[in-house]
C-alpha positions, 0 to 999 in steps of 0.5 A, a space after each residue: 846734114 839736112 842743110 847740106 843735102 838741101 844746098 846740094 839739091 839747090 846747086 843741082 837745080 841751078 846747074 840743070 838750068 844754067 849754061 844751056 846753049 840756046 836751043 832750036 825753037 827760036 821760030 816758036 812763039 808760045 804762051 801757055 796760060 794757067 789758072 788755079 781753081 781750088 778751095 783756098 778757104 774752108 775745110 779743104 783750104 789748107 790743101 788747096 793752098 798747097 796745090 796753088 803753091 805747087 802750080 806757082 812753083 811749076 810755072 816758075 820752074 818752066 820760065 826759069 828754064 826758058 830764060 836759061 835757054 834763051 827762049 823767054 822772049 817768045 816762049 813762056 808759061 803764065 799763071 793768070 789767076 788763082 780762084 777760090 772754089 770755096 769747096 762748092 760746085 756752084 762757086 767752082 763753076 763760076 770761078 772756072 767761067 771767070 778763068 776760061 771766058 775772061 782770063 782765057 786760060 789754056 789749062 785749069 789746075 784743080 780742083 782737088 775736090 772730085 765734086 767740084 771737078 766734075 761740075 767744072 769739067 762737064 759745064 766749063 772746061 770740056 765743052 770749051 776744049 780747055 785742059 784740066 788737071 784734078 787732084 780729085 780721086 773719084 773713079 768716075 772723073 776720067 769717064 767725063 772725057 768724051 769718047 773719040 777725042 783726046 782726053 781734056 781732063 787728067 787725073 794724076 793721083 790714083 783713083 778711088 778704084 785703085 785705092 779700093 783695091 789696095 785697101 781690100 788687099 791690106 785689110 784681107 791680109 789683116 783680117 782674112 779675105 772672108 772677114 766681116 768689116 763695117 764701112 763708114 764714109 762721108 756722103 760726097 763724091 770722094 767718100 761715097 765713091 771710094 766706099 763703093 769701090 772698096 765694097 765692090 772689091 771686098 765682096 767679090 773676094 768673099 768678104 762681107 759688110 754688115 754695116 755700110 753707113 754714109 753720113 753728111 758732113 753737116 750732121 750735128 752729131 754722128 752718134 747714131 752712125 757710131 752705134 751702127 758701126 759697132 753692130 755685128 761684131 766686125 773684125 775691123 772697120 774702114 772710115 773714109 772722111 776728112 780730118 776736120 770732120 773725123 772727131 765727130 765720128 771717132 768720139 762717139 765710137 770711142 764711147 761705145 767701148 766696142 771699137 778699136 783704132 788698131 783694127 781700123 783703116 782709113 782713106 788717103 785723106 786721113 794719112 796725116 791729120 796732125 800736120 793739118 792741126 787736126 786730130 789723128 787717131 793712134 793705131 789707125 792705118 791709112 792707104 795713100 798714093 805715094 808721090 815719091 816714086 820718082 827719083 827727083 823728090 828731094 830736088 823738087 822739095 828744095 826748089 819748092 821751099 826756095 820758091 813758094 811764098 805761102 800755103 804752109 809747109 811742103 808736102 810731097 803730094 803737091 808734086 802732082 800739080 807740079 808735074 801737071 804744069 810740066 807735062 802740059 807745057 811740054 805738050 804745048 811745045 810739041 804742038 807749037 801751040 798754046 791751044 789745048 784743042 791742039 796740044 791735049 793729044 800729046 799729054 798722054 804720049 809724053 808720059 808713056 814709052 817710047 821716048 827718052 826719059 827726062 825728069 824736070 831737072 832735064 826740062 831744057 833737054 826735053 824741050 830741045 829734044 821735042 823741038 828737034 822732033 825727038 820722042 820724049 817721055 816725062 818722068 814725074 817727081 811723083 813717079 811714072 805718070 803713064 796717063 791712060 787714054 781716058 786721062 787716068 794715071 796708069 801705075 801709081 804707088 801706094 804707102 800704108 801709114 800707121 798713126 803713132 802714139 804721138 799722132 805722127 804717121 809712119 810708113 809701114 808698107 809700100 806697093 804698086 798697083 797697075 791700072 788696066 790700059 784703056 
């Protein structure tokens, strides 16, 4: 049955790009150059490889569509290079300088790490008017964009601020809004940022946080942190960390005999540790942005699996990178220019009303409509992007996962949080 569904999805993809009449735009000469900047090795390497492959797939789909439209000779997307940030800000900046100053890319895809993104955006992409799409979720990232000009840094995943709201809501429904909960987070841009956003919402609602523990990934043990976290008889816990580092905290917590996994919630990076070959914690619940809010996830998965050449098994969140390629290319088409200083202004409007809605399966029609001067709204695989003027996404959906006894993850709830318009 699954094979039949997959074949049907591929057939639909083929039909979407085949037999398209040559559209207006033969006078447009346009190349949009993409460069990937992401952790391809190290602790975040597995996720980085997936982000890279989704970009490869996005560029391939754009060019496949252009070929079917008869435009490929003078309109194209080009993936110039993929650079390894090594999960380090300094290495990321150097890699970004290579992409911008040597490869002359128009769009930088990455990083998925907020700290690397912030360093690259402030020192390389924004000063040189290059568009950047990040997989990082730090609330502060959109604020890097200068005021008074179109955003250059875009954040397709939900920010920590929205995730903090979701975590506070589901923990309040579990423990009561005035409950005491202890918080532990890795002391980096993601962990400390999400912990602070949760703390703001939780305490504003009347809740308390007796123990608020930030720790460094490089600490050899976290026994002291574990002892702190079980003090004060908390009703529950929030842990914000990455899968490879999680056992360092969970093992000493279990040894205390005072901690319960089924009363613990986690940040989005802990939603499916088992699929990464890491240890999951049965009973734990995790909030994660939901990228299946759009109607085309099965078709995207089919094309991804047909096209990707590495990077591990398919994961739905990669649609954030795929959608970023599509919408930035549409913006360049609207500007009739690969210069990001010219096409950045069209990215946010292309994800919001007014305009006829098009999915990636109708990319040919969306390109044709833009070339005819019609208003277009791109509906992402990951659902409505609804970019705000500061580059943050506007209406993300979330799923609540519960880790099962075998370590797999099961969705137990879905909800949508709307961001305030900026």
